[in-house]
Structure formats: structure tokens, C-alpha cells
N, C-alpha and C positions, 0 to 999 in steps of 0.2 A: 575485721580482724585487727587485733591490737599488736603492736610491736613489743617484743620482750624488753623488759627494763634491764639496763646495765647497772651493775653495782658500782657505786662510786668508791674510789679509794678512801682508806681511812684518813680522817683529818687529825692533825696533831692537836692534842688537848693540852693547853697551858705549856706549850713549848716542848712537849714530849714527842719523841720520834715514833713513827708507826712501828709495829712489831717486825715487819718484814725488813725494814731498814736496820733495826738493831741486830738481827740475825745475820744478814748479809755483811754487815760491817765487821763481824767477828772473823770472817774468812777471806774476804776480798780486800784487795788494795793495800796489803801490808807492804811496807817498804824495808823491813828489816832484812839485812843480808847476813848470812853466816860468815863469821870471820875465817873459818876453816876452808870452805869451798866457794865462797862469794855468791852463792845462790840464795834465793828468797827463803826465809824461814817462816813457816806458818805456825800459829799458836799450838797446834797439837804435837808438833815435833821440836819445839823450842826448849833450849836450856839457856838461861840467862845468868851470867856470872859477872858481877860488878857492872851491870848495865850493858854487857856485850853479848849479843845473841849468837848461839851455835845451834846446829842440828844436834840431836842426841847422838847420832852416829859420827859426827865430826869432833865431838868433845873427847879427844883421845890423848893418851900419854905420848909425848914426843919420843921418848926413849923406847917404850914397850910397844906402842902402837895399838893398845887395846882401849876400849871405851871406859872412861872413868866417870865418877859422879861428882857433883858440885861439893859434896862433903868430903871427898877424898882426892883433892888436887892441890898442887902448888904451882903458881904462875911465876915465871922468872923471865923478864925481858921479852914478853909477848909469847912465850912458849909454855905449854902445859905439861906438867909431870904428875904422875901419881905419887903419893907420899912415899911409897916403897922405893921407887926409882930415884926420887929426889934425894932421899937419905943415902942410897947406894952410890949415886954419882958424886955427892959431896964427899963421901969417904974416899972414893977413888981419885978425884981431881982436886980436892981441897976446897974448892968452891965452884959454883956454877958459872961464874964470870970467865974462868979459864976454859970451861967447856964451850961457852958461847963463842969465845974467840977462835977456838979450834974449828968449830963447825962453820963459822962464817968464812974462815980461810978456805976450808974444803969446798964450800959452796962457790966461792969466787973462782977457785981453781977448776972446778967442774964446768963452769960457764965459759971459761976461756978456751 
């Protein structure tokens, strides 16, 4: 009786990685964290803007709260706005720096 032969794993040819390693590398071991929720962002759910990763569901307008697209946003001091609300807030407040100062004061007051 002969023992069954065990298949050997693929060997790398000229420095090329085996197919299994290539596929598993796409989904495992990502260290990207979403700026919105601080959780891991996987390639299938990622939106990257200026090198900053977000989940698609976390890429939201700060004022309106709905999901926006990378082609329809304005970033101001680390906050995201859709173009509509950005224009609306600038008309109301004069500029977004005044808005940022007010919301920062409200946040500090709420934490006290």
C-alpha cells in the first residue's frame, strides 16, 4: 500500500508571490482606520479623500448628516460639508470660521 502524496505549496517564481497570498493580502491586515468612526476600513467600503480613509457611510455632511460623494464635498478645518450646505452656511454666517468657533464653544459647554 502506498501513502498518498501531499501537494507541495506553490513556490515563488522570480520573486512573485503565490496566488493565495495575493488574494488574502487584499482583504486581511489592513491598518486603515476611518476618520469618522475610528474603525478599520476594508477596501470594499473605503472612500479616500486627500489620502484620508472613510467608510462610505461615514463620509457625511456635518450640517445635513447625509452621505455625500467625493465629488460633492467641501472640507473645512477637518469637517465635511456638501456643497449645498457649505454655500448656505457661508451666506448665513459670513464664513465658516465663525461657525467653527461657535460649534467649538458649544461642544466645550456641553462637556462641562
